[in-house]
DOZADO-650111 format. One record per residue: x, y, z of N, C-alpha, C, O in turn. Coordinates in Angstrom, 3 decimals, padded with zeros to 6 digits. Atoms other than C-alpha are relative to their C-alpha. Example, Ala and Ser with C-alpha at 12.3 -4.5 7.8 and 13.67 -1.06 7.14 Angstrom:
PT      nc1      nc2      nc3     cac1     cac2     cac3      cc1      cc2      cc3      oc1      oc2      oc3
PT  000.890 -001.190  000.000  012.300 -004.500  007.800  000.900  001.200  000.000  001.936  001.181  000.665
PT -000.820 -001.190 -000.060  013.670 -001.060  007.140 -000.770  001.090  000.730 -000.261  002.198  000.899
// end
This chain:
PT      nc1      nc2      nc3     cac1     cac2     cac3      cc1      cc2      cc3      oc1      oc2      oc3
PT -000.700  000.270  001.165 -067.325  048.752 -042.575  000.743  001.594 -000.362  000.272  002.728 -000.451
PT -000.387 -001.349  000.713 -064.936  051.176 -043.786  000.569 -000.389 -001.374  001.119 -001.467 -001.598
PT -000.274  000.023  001.173 -064.321  051.976 -047.441  000.731  001.152 -000.590  000.294  002.281 -000.815
PT -000.756 -001.340  000.697 -061.746  054.029 -048.922  000.278  000.132 -001.564  001.004 -000.603 -002.234
PT  000.464 -000.397  001.227 -062.638  055.609 -052.128  001.304  000.387 -000.984  001.356  000.488 -002.210
PT -001.161 -000.822  000.491 -059.366  056.956 -052.797  000.883 -001.484 -000.618  001.872 -001.196 -001.292
PT -000.719  000.597  000.338 -058.077  053.167 -053.554 -001.029 -000.526 -001.278 -000.282 -001.227 -001.961
PT  000.498  000.407  001.039 -060.556  052.238 -056.325  000.329  001.141 -001.320  000.611  002.326 -001.146
PT -000.391 -000.460  001.125 -059.933  053.263 -059.881 -000.532  001.481  000.002 -001.569  001.674  000.637
PT  000.097 -001.329  000.382 -060.004  057.087 -060.865 -001.300  000.302 -000.929 -001.470 -000.635 -001.708
PT  001.137 -000.158  000.884 -063.050  058.195 -062.772  000.343  000.792 -000.935  001.435  001.276 -000.639
PT  000.347 -000.911  000.346 -063.526  060.381 -065.295 -000.887  001.212 -000.016 -002.064  000.890  000.145
PT  001.069 -000.676 -000.357 -065.315  063.409 -065.079  000.224  001.506 -000.411  001.175  002.130  000.059
PT  000.050 -001.236  000.371 -066.151  066.805 -066.864 -000.048  001.144  000.650 -001.131  001.276  001.221
PT  000.659 -001.310 -000.691 -066.114  070.166 -065.369 -001.428  000.393 -000.265 -002.089  000.763  000.705
PT  000.874 -000.086 -000.076 -069.093  070.604 -066.996 -001.491 -000.499 -000.130 -001.621 -001.666  000.240
PT  001.181  001.074 -000.742 -072.615  069.480 -066.707  000.009 -000.793 -001.392  000.385 -000.424 -002.505
PT  000.554  000.940  000.860 -073.689  066.555 -068.529 -000.034 -000.002 -001.309  000.682 -000.676 -002.050
PT  000.073  000.156  001.461 -075.035  067.520 -071.750  001.013  001.043 -000.578  000.655  001.519 -001.655
PT -001.215 -000.612  000.244 -071.725  069.586 -072.123  001.122 -000.858 -000.104  002.197 -000.297 -000.312
PT -001.027  001.137 -000.676 -069.584  066.125 -071.436  000.716  000.172 -001.475  001.889 -000.192 -001.383
PT -001.037  000.264  001.047 -068.145  066.447 -075.213  001.340  000.823 -000.065  002.103  000.826 -001.032
PT -001.269 -000.738 -000.169 -065.362  068.710 -073.927  001.152 -000.522  000.716  001.187 -001.709  001.042
PT -001.174  000.781 -000.418 -062.172  068.144 -072.548 -000.288 -000.910  001.104 -001.214 -000.613  001.859
PT  000.334  000.808 -000.973 -062.200  065.478 -070.296  001.464 -000.375  001.055  002.601 -000.771  000.797
PT -001.398  000.187 -001.425 -059.987  065.237 -066.680 -000.060 -001.148  000.941 -001.028 -001.359  001.671
PT -000.007  000.860 -001.239 -058.914  062.455 -064.546  000.108  000.809  001.476  000.905  001.705  001.756
PT  000.064 -000.424 -001.319 -059.850  063.136 -060.946 -000.050 -001.343  000.918 -000.121 -002.452  000.389
PT  000.099  001.074 -001.192 -059.969  060.844 -057.822 -001.280 -000.629 -000.092 -001.988  000.255 -000.573
PT  001.093  000.350 -000.276 -063.109  058.772 -057.443 -000.572  000.836  001.205 -001.704  001.284  001.018
PT  000.355 -000.635 -001.107 -063.489  060.499 -054.030 -000.364  001.300 -000.205 -000.696  001.916  000.808
PT  000.116 -001.455  000.136 -064.000  063.937 -055.597 -001.278 -000.154 -000.555 -001.944  000.881 -000.571
PT  001.166 -000.154  000.390 -066.994  062.883 -057.023 -001.377 -000.962  000.512 -002.526 -000.529  000.417
PT  000.782  000.364 -001.085 -068.849  060.300 -054.919  000.987 -000.387  001.457  002.195 -000.474  001.676
PT -000.333  000.141 -001.430 -068.778  059.607 -051.224 -000.968 -001.035  000.509 -001.958 -001.520 -000.039
PT  000.760  001.487 -000.687 -069.863  056.822 -048.595 -000.358  000.504  001.022  000.347  001.016  001.892
PT  000.947 -000.668 -001.560 -072.005  057.912 -046.041 -001.045 -000.935  000.690 -001.556 -001.951  000.218
PT  000.754  000.787 -000.779 -073.983  056.695 -043.486 -001.391 -000.249 -000.408 -002.107  000.750 -000.331
PT  001.496 -000.046  000.235 -077.538  055.214 -044.621 -001.365  000.979  000.454 -000.727  001.805  001.106
PT  001.031 -000.547 -000.574 -080.559  056.945 -043.549 -000.462 -000.849  000.996  000.037 -001.961  000.822
PT  000.488  000.780 -000.839 -082.336  055.350 -040.624 -000.425 -001.208 -000.443 -000.137 -002.377 -000.186
PT  000.714  000.846  000.814 -084.600  054.127 -042.969  000.371 -001.395 -000.846 -000.386 -002.297 -001.206
PT -000.911  001.030  000.709 -082.192  051.820 -044.668  001.014 -000.942  001.076  001.813 -000.572  001.937
PT -001.009  000.782 -001.015 -080.566  048.770 -043.019  001.102 -000.237 -000.344  001.728 -001.086  000.290
PT -001.125  000.113  000.582 -077.634  049.187 -045.230  001.233  000.977  000.957  000.950  002.174  001.017
PT -000.966 -000.408 -000.391 -074.510  050.270 -043.369  000.166  001.632 -000.561  000.004  002.707  000.016
PT -000.686 -001.349  000.816 -073.304  052.939 -045.982 -001.138 -000.602 -001.224 -001.668 -001.669 -001.535
PT  000.255 -000.258  001.394 -074.668  054.558 -049.210  000.876  000.533 -000.800  001.901  001.054 -000.361
PT -000.904 -000.781  000.473 -073.254  055.796 -052.113 -000.331  001.175 -000.554 -001.045  000.918 -001.523
PT  000.484 -000.829  000.364 -073.872  059.318 -052.882  000.937  000.701 -000.873  002.150  000.760 -000.667
PT -001.083 -001.348  000.488 -072.525  061.943 -055.317 -000.190  001.317  000.695 -001.204  001.815  001.186
PT -000.031 -000.898 -001.137 -071.190  064.686 -053.589 -000.737  001.618 -000.654 -001.023  002.598  000.034
PT  000.558 -001.467  000.941 -072.626  067.642 -056.482 -001.300 -000.453 -000.460 -001.694 -000.037 -001.549
PT  000.900  000.873  000.964 -075.835  065.207 -056.959 -001.082  001.522  000.194 -000.872  002.412  001.019
PT  000.672 -000.887  000.494 -078.478  067.587 -058.034 -001.436 -000.286  000.932 -001.740 -001.444  001.219
PT  001.223  000.152 -000.804 -081.857  068.141 -055.924 -001.227  000.373 -001.109 -001.141  000.851 -002.240
PT  001.133 -000.437  000.826 -085.211  068.599 -057.189 -001.355 -000.177  000.575 -001.797 -001.157  001.174
PT  001.279 -000.458 -000.763 -088.461  070.069 -056.156 -001.539 -000.808 -000.637 -002.699 -000.934 -000.244
PT  001.169  000.915  000.673 -090.215  067.854 -058.864  000.401 -001.408 -000.499  000.388 -002.331  000.315
PT  000.149  001.581  000.389 -089.642  064.660 -060.918  001.346 -000.632  000.816  002.190  000.206  001.131
PT -001.115  000.963 -000.078 -087.005  062.135 -059.781  000.041 -001.594 -000.543 -001.126 -001.966 -000.668
PT  000.024  001.018  000.522 -086.202  058.633 -061.150  000.981 -000.656  000.764  002.105 -000.279  001.097
PT -000.551  001.276 -001.107 -085.546  055.200 -058.958 -000.145 -000.900 -001.240 -001.072 -000.931 -002.050
PT -000.360  001.275  000.891 -084.430  052.448 -061.057  000.865 -001.272  000.712  001.947 -001.173  001.291
PT -000.459  001.322 -000.368 -083.781  048.823 -060.162  001.147  000.141 -000.544  001.342  000.838 -001.540
PT -001.332  000.579  000.869 -080.119  047.498 -060.751 -000.285 -000.979 -000.521 -000.665 -000.843 -001.684
PT -000.024  001.156  000.663 -080.340  043.891 -061.347 -000.972 -000.336 -000.672 -001.961 -000.398  000.059
PT  000.745  000.061  000.365 -082.435  043.070 -064.121 -001.043  001.099 -000.796 -001.970  000.997 -001.598
PT  000.446 -001.210  001.085 -083.161  046.578 -065.244  000.840  000.987 -000.258  000.661  001.639 -001.286
PT -001.305 -000.765  000.602 -080.160  048.577 -065.415  000.871 -000.672 -000.443  001.429 -000.241 -001.452
PT -000.527  000.845  000.632 -078.346  045.857 -065.958 -000.614 -001.377 -000.268 -001.525 -001.759  000.467
PT  000.552  001.516 -000.388 -079.060  042.168 -066.874  000.096 -000.555  001.043  000.979 -000.288  001.858
PT -000.264  000.408 -001.445 -079.738  040.187 -064.191  000.546 -001.429 -000.053  000.123 -002.260 -000.856
PT -000.855  001.126 -000.532 -077.507  037.422 -062.936 -000.255 -000.094  001.590 -000.004  000.819  002.377
PT  000.100  000.282 -001.153 -078.341  035.931 -059.889  000.847  000.108  001.310  001.349 -000.980  001.590
PT -001.099 -000.031 -000.912 -076.098  037.041 -056.809  000.911  000.669 -000.586  002.007  000.464 -000.065
PT -001.214 -000.430  000.797 -073.941  038.981 -059.208  001.192  000.725  000.827  000.950  001.891  001.137
PT -000.896 -000.409 -000.609 -070.736  039.645 -057.416  001.243  000.685 -000.735  002.002  001.087  000.147
PT -001.008 -000.248  000.936 -068.085  040.808 -060.094 -000.349  000.593 -001.609 -000.984  000.013 -002.489
PT  000.296 -000.978  000.735 -068.242  043.400 -062.472  000.115 -000.526 -001.702 -000.599 -000.204 -002.653
PT -000.111  000.894  001.515 -066.668  040.927 -065.627 -001.473 -000.383 -000.496 -001.742 -000.323 -001.696
PT  001.215  000.254  000.685 -070.391  039.858 -065.768 -000.920  001.138 -000.329 -001.886  000.793 -001.009
PT  001.058 -000.680 -000.013 -072.322  042.638 -065.846 -000.083  000.993 -001.239  000.719  001.901 -001.460
PT  000.241 -000.514  000.780 -073.949  043.756 -068.770 -001.308  001.261 -000.193 -002.433  000.792 -000.023
PT  000.724 -000.190 -000.063 -075.935  046.673 -069.221 -001.155  000.296 -000.893 -000.828 -000.008 -002.040
PT  001.028 -000.144  000.749 -079.195  047.526 -070.821 -000.471  001.360 -000.901 -001.380  002.157 -000.666
PT  000.181 -001.253  000.977 -079.088  050.104 -073.581 -001.209  001.163  000.185 -001.023  002.380  000.173
PT  001.101 -000.942  000.032 -082.439  051.644 -073.287  000.033  000.397  001.398 -000.234  001.599  001.419
PT -000.223 -000.107 -001.282 -082.007  051.767 -069.573  000.814  001.204 -000.085  000.325  002.299  000.197
PT -000.901 -000.872 -000.434 -078.834  053.686 -069.670 -000.227  001.286 -000.884  000.342  002.288 -000.452
PT  000.416 -001.163  000.392 -080.326  056.314 -072.296 -001.098  000.632  000.497 -001.319  001.765  000.070
PT  000.819 -000.492 -000.703 -083.156  056.854 -070.104  000.794  001.000  001.160  000.341  002.069  001.568
PT -000.626 -000.547 -001.151 -080.294  057.708 -067.325  000.444  001.573 -000.784  000.111  002.645 -000.279
PT -000.618 -001.082  001.290 -078.801  060.310 -070.102 -000.966  001.167 -000.251 -000.658  002.332  000.002
PT  001.363 -000.406 -000.072 -082.290  061.519 -070.783  000.033  000.842  001.525  000.103  002.070  001.505
PT  000.737 -000.800 -001.095 -083.037  062.568 -067.120  001.129  000.778  000.286  000.877  001.819  000.892
PT -001.095 -000.897 -000.322 -079.190  063.946 -066.882 -000.464  001.262 -000.659 -000.794  002.087  000.193
PT  000.056 -000.857  001.191 -079.854  066.521 -070.037 -001.085  000.668  000.664 -001.207  001.869  000.420
PT  001.158 -000.941 -000.145 -083.157  067.422 -068.193 -000.224  000.537  001.742 -001.134  001.116  002.334
PT -000.265 -000.255 -001.307 -081.599  067.602 -064.696 -001.068 -001.010  001.414 -001.244 -000.663  002.582
PT  000.626  000.665 -000.590 -083.646  065.076 -063.168  000.561 -001.168  000.818  000.634 -002.293  000.324
PT -000.729  001.100 -000.620 -081.856  063.146 -060.148 -000.371 -001.103 -000.156 -001.551 -001.435 -000.268
PT  000.207  001.838  000.569 -081.369  059.395 -060.906  000.704 -000.746  001.137  001.901 -000.535  001.329
PT -000.430  000.808 -000.973 -081.046  056.814 -057.889 -000.194 -001.478 -000.421 -001.113 -001.903 -001.122
PT -000.066  001.432  000.145 -080.303  053.294 -057.989 -000.805 -000.318  001.328 -000.391  000.233  002.348
PT  000.489  000.869 -001.308 -082.574  051.372 -055.266 -000.238 -001.688  000.093 -001.230 -002.197 -000.430
PT -000.564  001.436  000.657 -081.481  047.639 -055.285 -000.189 -000.954  001.390  000.537 -000.656  002.338
PT -000.428  001.135 -000.771 -082.218  044.375 -052.952  001.207 -000.317 -000.421  001.583 -000.135 -001.579
PT -001.147  000.278  000.102 -078.896  043.086 -052.200 -000.107 -001.432  001.193  000.382 -001.149  002.287
PT  000.273  000.858 -000.805 -079.617  039.930 -050.269  001.345 -000.778  000.257  001.678 -001.309  001.316
PT -001.408  000.868 -000.116 -076.146  038.324 -051.095  000.555  000.509  001.275  001.299 -000.221  001.929
PT -000.844 -000.275 -001.276 -074.964  039.977 -048.247 -000.484 -000.656  001.395  000.360 -001.167  002.131
PT  000.371  000.407 -000.627 -077.043  038.931 -045.905 -000.071 -001.867 -000.113 -000.431 -002.503  000.877
PT -000.414  001.526  000.297 -076.372  034.927 -047.431  000.949  000.084  000.270  001.318 -001.028  000.648
PT -001.412  000.154 -000.019 -073.064  035.716 -047.056  000.870 -000.357 -001.333  002.001 -000.813 -001.499
PT -000.263  000.710  001.789 -072.603  034.916 -050.738  001.278  001.236 -000.463  002.117  000.951 -001.317
PT -000.851 -000.951  000.426 -070.491  038.534 -050.893  000.009  001.141  001.296 -000.723  000.944  002.265
PT -000.121 -000.572 -001.603 -069.642  041.217 -048.053 -000.485  001.585 -000.820 -000.372  001.975 -001.982
PT  000.824 -001.260 -000.137 -071.398  044.551 -047.754  001.590  001.006 -000.789  001.349  001.785 -001.711
PT -001.133 -000.826  000.667 -067.520  046.251 -048.818 -000.051 -000.522 -001.588 -000.079  000.345 -002.462
PT -000.121  000.423  001.784 -067.464  043.824 -052.586 -001.575  000.522 -000.410 -001.714  000.487 -001.632
PT  001.286 -000.315  000.270 -071.194  045.000 -052.755  000.345  001.603 -000.458 -000.192  002.038 -001.477
PT -000.055 -001.609  000.124 -069.918  049.033 -052.581  000.648 -000.338 -001.492  000.192 -000.265 -002.633
PT -001.128  000.096  001.433 -066.755  048.163 -054.907 -000.635  000.315 -001.526 -000.558  001.218 -002.359
PT  000.932 -000.052  001.602 -069.390  046.475 -057.806 -000.540  001.287 -000.290 -000.286  001.808 -001.376
PT  000.689 -000.844  000.349 -071.541  049.344 -057.356  001.157  001.081 -000.825  000.936  001.446 -001.980
PT -000.360 -000.932  000.552 -068.927  051.747 -058.055  000.829 -000.008 -001.011  001.283  001.013 -001.528
PT -000.446 -000.207  001.219 -067.343  050.521 -060.716 -001.115 -000.265 -001.046 -000.899 -000.350 -002.255
PT  001.441 -000.249  001.056 -070.992  050.395 -062.288  000.025  001.493 -000.519 -000.075  001.756 -001.717
PT  000.207 -000.745 -000.003 -070.999  053.830 -061.575  000.762  000.740 -001.029  000.348  001.477 -001.924
PT -001.072 -000.413  000.709 -067.721  054.559 -062.934 -000.052 -000.383 -001.371  000.320  000.467 -002.180
PT  000.316  000.167  001.292 -068.555  052.667 -066.117 -001.092  000.798 -000.797 -001.079  001.065 -001.999
PT  001.075 -000.731  000.735 -071.663  054.514 -066.718  000.401  001.324 -000.440 -000.122  001.893 -001.398
PT -000.542 -001.693 -000.148 -069.750  058.034 -066.273  001.122 -000.263 -000.775  001.123  000.599 -001.653
PT -001.105  000.019  001.186 -066.791  057.188 -068.341 -000.228 -000.833 -001.645  000.427 -000.789 -002.686
PT  000.051  000.913  001.501 -068.065  054.860 -071.165 -001.429  000.924 -000.827 -001.518  001.163 -002.031
PT  001.454 -000.604  000.303 -071.960  056.775 -071.183 -000.100  001.401  000.067 -000.880  002.141 -000.533
PT -000.199 -001.739 -000.587 -071.120  060.140 -069.855 -001.306  000.194  000.644 -001.797  001.301  000.424
PT  000.918  000.297 -000.736 -074.163  059.094 -067.593  000.107  000.108  001.670  001.005 -000.410  002.335
PT -000.574 -000.377 -001.361 -074.470  060.279 -064.093 -001.485 -000.588  000.865 -002.655 -000.380  000.541
PT  000.960  000.170 -001.089 -076.408  058.767 -061.003  000.356  000.569  001.210  001.465  000.467  001.735
PT -000.424 -000.568 -001.156 -076.758  060.616 -058.122 -000.151 -000.784  001.333 -000.198 -000.145  002.384
PT -000.071  000.802 -000.900 -076.908  057.795 -055.886 -000.319 -001.373  000.573 -001.328 -001.250  001.266
PT  000.296  001.579 -000.324 -077.263  054.093 -054.987 -000.171 -000.539  001.676  000.751 -000.656  002.483
PT  000.392  000.442 -001.227 -079.321  052.824 -051.843 -000.228 -001.188 -000.128 -000.892 -001.502 -001.116
PT  000.076  001.731 -000.012 -079.233  048.979 -051.160 -000.677 -000.369  001.370 -000.411  000.085  002.484
PT -000.015  000.906 -001.355 -080.799  046.804 -048.779  000.377 -001.385 -000.158 -000.130 -002.182 -000.948
PT -000.772  001.155 -000.903 -078.743  044.054 -047.238 -000.746 -000.861  000.557  000.108 -001.731  000.728
PT  000.346  000.464 -000.986 -080.942  042.218 -045.203 -001.012 -000.947 -000.957 -001.432 -000.648 -002.075
PT  000.787  000.661 -000.082 -083.033  039.283 -045.254 -000.899 -000.455  001.021 -000.647 -000.263  002.210
PT  000.744  000.183 -001.616 -086.002  037.888 -043.119  000.717 -001.565  000.524  000.905 -001.846  001.707
PT -000.351  001.198  000.419 -084.622  034.279 -044.107  000.999 -000.148 -000.317  000.950 -000.817 -001.350
PT -001.103  000.067  000.723 -080.994  034.405 -044.750  000.636 -001.515  000.461  000.571 -002.116  001.533
PT -000.830  001.315  000.017 -078.897  031.239 -045.583  001.427  000.063  000.511  002.357  000.681 -000.005
PT -001.045 -000.028 -000.789 -076.403  030.516 -043.074  000.242  001.064  001.056 -000.449  002.010  000.680
PT -000.248 -000.403 -001.574 -075.309  032.319 -039.346 -000.687  001.370 -000.288 -001.388  001.647  000.685
PT  000.786 -001.515 -000.117 -076.840  036.005 -040.316 -001.237 -000.173  000.501 -001.985 -001.125  000.280
PT  001.132 -000.286 -000.843 -079.374  036.897 -038.408 -001.433  000.739 -000.965 -001.412  001.619 -001.825
PT  001.024 -000.444  001.137 -082.669  037.511 -040.093 -000.914  001.130 -000.036 -001.813  000.787  000.732
PT  000.352 -001.053 -000.398 -084.257  041.004 -040.249 -000.699  000.332 -000.903 -000.322  000.488 -002.065
PT  001.285 -000.655  000.751 -087.868  042.212 -041.287  000.341  001.134  000.093  000.697  001.536  001.201
PT -000.478 -001.213  000.132 -087.045  045.540 -042.574 -001.093  000.574 -000.658 -002.055 -000.054 -001.100
PT  001.131 -000.812  001.009 -089.027  048.628 -044.316  000.626  000.243 -000.912  000.106  001.162 -001.544
PT -000.825 -000.732  001.212 -086.531  049.186 -046.947  000.463 -001.579 -001.173  001.097 -001.631 -002.227
PT -000.020  001.086  001.041 -086.508  045.792 -048.596 -001.113 -000.437 -000.973 -001.837 -001.292 -000.463
PT  000.617 -000.562  000.616 -088.556  046.240 -051.359 -000.943 -001.918 -000.352 -000.461 -002.958 -000.800
PT  000.989 -000.827  000.351 -091.725  045.439 -051.651 -000.399  000.730  000.851 -001.619  000.885  000.799
PT -000.193 -001.110 -001.033 -091.475  047.763 -049.053  000.425  001.512 -000.478  000.996  001.661 -001.558
PT -000.166 -001.009  001.022 -091.201  051.450 -049.666  001.091  000.895  000.257  001.247  001.938 -000.378
PT -000.987 -000.449 -000.663 -088.127  052.283 -047.538  001.073  000.763 -000.854  001.421  001.935 -000.706
PT -001.007 -000.497  000.949 -085.591  052.624 -050.276 -000.655  001.034 -000.918  000.192  001.812 -001.359
PT  000.713 -000.521  001.231 -088.001  054.391 -052.782 -000.263  001.727  001.039 -000.196  002.899  000.668
PT  000.128 -001.547 -000.646 -088.640  057.151 -049.979  001.168  000.295  000.510  001.200  001.510  000.709
PT -001.146 -000.603 -000.541 -085.227  057.475 -048.579  000.735  001.002 -001.072  001.218  002.087 -000.745
PT -000.485 -000.410  000.870 -083.995  058.187 -052.270 -001.003  001.680 -000.572 -000.544  002.652 -001.171
PT  000.555 -001.039  000.320 -086.810  060.691 -052.731  000.116  001.146  001.100  000.117  002.364  000.928
PT -000.333 -001.145 -000.872 -086.276  062.337 -049.724  001.283  000.692  000.064  001.326  001.853  000.471
PT -001.496 -000.257  000.418 -082.416  062.642 -050.460 -000.198  001.280 -001.045  000.444  002.288 -000.753
PT -000.027 -000.483  001.188 -083.178  064.440 -053.540 -001.070  001.229  000.278 -001.039  002.134 -000.556
PT  000.710 -000.846  000.157 -085.779  066.624 -052.473 -001.374  000.206 -000.395 -002.044  001.143  000.038
PT  001.113  000.287  000.691 -088.802  065.464 -054.578 -000.886 -000.450  000.876 -000.610 -000.344  002.071
PT  001.240  000.537 -000.598 -092.193  063.872 -053.515 -000.444 -001.692 -000.936 -000.194 -002.186 -002.036
PT  000.392  001.640  000.438 -093.506  060.300 -054.117 -001.041  000.231 -001.728 -000.895 -000.306 -002.826
PT  000.738 -000.321  001.262 -096.202  061.806 -056.641  000.599  000.550 -001.140  000.015  000.564 -002.224
PT -000.648 -000.459  001.361 -093.611  063.358 -058.942  001.464 -001.162 -000.390  002.322 -000.959 -001.249
PT -000.580  000.973  000.287 -091.642  060.344 -058.930  000.231 -001.016 -000.942 -000.940 -001.379 -001.058
PT  000.033  001.016  000.621 -090.837  057.602 -061.230  001.038 -001.097  000.374  002.197 -000.943  000.759
PT -000.900  000.974 -000.588 -089.773  054.106 -060.525 -000.018 -001.334 -001.283 -001.067 -001.770 -001.758
PT  000.025  000.835  000.803 -088.490  051.470 -062.988  000.420 -001.315  000.391  001.556 -001.276  000.864
PT -000.553  001.341 -000.355 -087.925  047.875 -062.261 -000.610 -001.267 -000.779 -001.439 -001.092 -001.672
PT  000.245  001.075  001.082 -088.317  044.183 -063.733 -000.952 -000.738  001.338 -002.049 -001.013  000.853
PT  001.175  000.886 -000.588 -090.419  042.302 -060.870 -001.133  000.874  000.637 -001.236  002.094  000.762
PT  001.061 -000.818 -000.824 -093.524  042.830 -059.006  000.201  000.792  000.946 -000.452  001.831  001.045
PT  000.215 -000.437 -000.831 -092.223  043.575 -056.018  000.622  001.598 -000.078  000.332  002.496  000.712
PT -000.466 -001.324  000.339 -090.233  046.602 -057.564 -001.657  000.811  000.034 -002.088  001.381  001.037
PT  001.199 -000.574  000.055 -093.728  047.892 -058.703 -000.440  000.199  001.040 -000.696  001.348  001.402
PT  000.539 -000.168 -001.358 -094.952  047.015 -055.404  000.238  001.390  001.067 -000.486  002.283  001.508
PT -000.371 -000.984 -000.659 -092.898  049.000 -053.555  000.084  001.432 -000.377  000.209  002.247  000.538
PT  000.280 -001.018 -000.155 -093.171  052.049 -055.555 -001.466  000.527  000.142 -001.723  001.714  000.342
PT  001.747 -000.382 -000.290 -097.390  051.901 -055.255  000.175  000.175  001.434 -000.441  001.137  001.895
PT -000.101 -000.264 -001.557 -096.380  051.602 -051.385  000.339  001.167  000.597 -000.012  001.727  001.635
PT -000.536 -001.638 -000.276 -094.556  054.719 -051.607 -000.542  001.160  000.010 -000.427  002.190  000.674
PT  001.146 -001.333  000.756 -097.084  056.714 -053.533 -000.065  000.793 -001.304 -000.811  001.637 -001.801
PT -000.222  000.172  001.504 -095.549  056.532 -056.747 -001.426  000.145 -001.111 -002.272 -000.730 -000.926
PT  000.930 -000.229  001.207 -098.095  057.533 -059.747  000.348 -000.370 -001.266 -000.423 -000.503 -002.217
PT -000.729  000.800  001.443 -095.545  056.161 -062.441  000.853 -000.997  000.268  001.864 -000.681  000.896
PT -000.817  001.275  000.254 -094.040  052.549 -062.798  000.013 -000.377 -000.898 -000.905 -000.238 -001.706
PT -000.118  000.835  001.533 -092.631  050.576 -065.477  000.448 -001.106  000.657  001.187 -001.088  001.641
PT -000.803  001.287 -000.044 -091.985  046.880 -065.510  000.333 -000.353 -001.104 -000.423 -000.555 -002.054
PT -000.578  000.144  001.691 -089.682  046.257 -068.278  000.089 -001.294 -000.200  000.564 -001.544 -001.308
PT  000.444  000.994  000.150 -090.390  042.743 -067.796 -001.577 -000.754 -000.666 -002.114 -001.798 -001.038
PT  001.688  000.264  000.532 -093.829  043.213 -068.774 -000.439  000.666 -001.606 -001.342  000.295 -002.357
PT  000.287 -000.630  000.971 -093.621  045.536 -071.518  001.159  000.353 -000.907  002.148  000.388 -000.174
PT -001.287  000.317  000.774 -090.878  045.807 -074.249  000.807  001.429  000.018  000.347  002.570 -000.027
PT -000.570 -001.182 -000.416 -087.791  047.853 -073.714  000.017  001.169 -000.459  000.317  002.230  000.089
PT -000.007 -001.709  000.733 -088.293  050.372 -076.533 -001.064  000.773  000.494 -000.898  001.965  000.755
PT  001.000 -000.634 -000.705 -091.650  051.099 -075.150  000.294  000.630  001.622 -000.365  001.550  002.107
PT -000.451 -000.644 -001.251 -090.310  051.999 -071.909  001.094  000.918 -000.025  001.227  001.677  000.935
PT -000.730 -001.125  000.293 -087.759  054.081 -073.094 -000.664  001.128 -000.845 -000.064  002.203 -000.868
PT  000.854 -001.111  000.600 -090.382  056.214 -075.200 -000.935  000.480  001.054 -001.315  001.650  001.101
PT  001.499 -000.342 -000.610 -093.230  055.992 -072.574  001.392  001.014  001.405  001.027  002.113  001.825
PT -000.593 -000.498 -001.309 -090.357  057.136 -069.549  000.322  001.511 -000.658 -000.087  002.578 -000.199
PT -000.526 -001.311  000.615 -088.582  059.758 -072.143 -001.350  000.894  000.014 -001.250  002.067  000.374
PT  001.129 -001.066  000.208 -092.070  061.303 -072.642 -000.488  000.563  001.497 -001.078  001.642  001.450
PT  000.595  000.119 -001.334 -092.998  061.214 -068.630  000.947  001.179  000.317  000.541  002.071  001.061
PT -001.326 -000.732 -000.358 -089.404  063.177 -068.515 -000.502  001.455 -000.441 -000.340  002.516  000.162
PT -000.244 -001.175  000.855 -090.266  065.588 -070.937 -001.190  001.121  000.070 -001.280  002.278 -000.340
PT  001.392 -000.823 -000.297 -093.572  066.801 -069.981  000.582  001.597  000.775  001.338  001.923  001.690
PT -000.217 -001.607 -000.348 -093.353  070.450 -069.525  001.287  000.908 -000.285  001.555  002.023  000.163
PT -001.501 -000.452  000.563 -089.937  071.090 -071.150  000.101  000.800 -001.117 -000.623  000.566 -002.085
PT -000.180 -000.697  001.389 -089.023  073.316 -073.666  000.529 -000.828 -000.987 -000.092 -001.069 -002.023
PT -000.578  001.132  000.499 -086.510  070.779 -074.839 -000.158 -001.138  000.204  000.702 -001.558  000.979
PT  000.872  001.564 -000.306 -088.331  067.231 -074.689  001.789 -000.809 -000.112  002.819 -000.250 -000.489
PT -001.159  001.047  000.278 -085.521  064.219 -074.699 -000.182 -000.468 -001.285 -001.266 -000.898 -001.679
PT -000.089  000.454  001.703 -084.634  063.354 -078.352 -000.160 -001.711 -000.223 -000.120 -002.192 -001.355
// end
């Protein structure tokens, strides 16, 4: 699959770091911000979306599920018009940005295996989500890694048992490796047990199930976790 980023809408990006985003904004092409690269061997997707100037960390990193966590859950979401962001999770992304903590979206997207949308459609939607976060909320995500397989797909596609479909840990470990962190220092936000199980299987010490505790409590707890040891904690 070939995805041409220069065919997508332009993104707004400040030349300064995220916490200095109040300065003048400039328009630059999407391919100056994100690149589509071949997924790590551990990931069954053909491609992944990564921010070109993505940060690396030998300390913490934050992994976030997409559907039901970053955005409200819509079964087999296939169009940006249906997307509704969860404000508390967006605030967590902004807090991570201000503390130079890499943020990765890690998401099962079996709709591709079921034939409900193509991987190109999925990439386009993910880019639109990244675009909206950046332009509307001044929030950066460092990368998006998706598992597009399913062991028993509906339709002609071949069933695949992979190591990246949550609750297996492949997606999470690939994101952690990409940013240079380690499982013991990573945090995972999800809304179903498979998200939490993937975190535990990957060796994470910090996981939050947003369907089990209130969003306000999640916001407080994750901010506290990110702020540990910082001179200027998240406000």
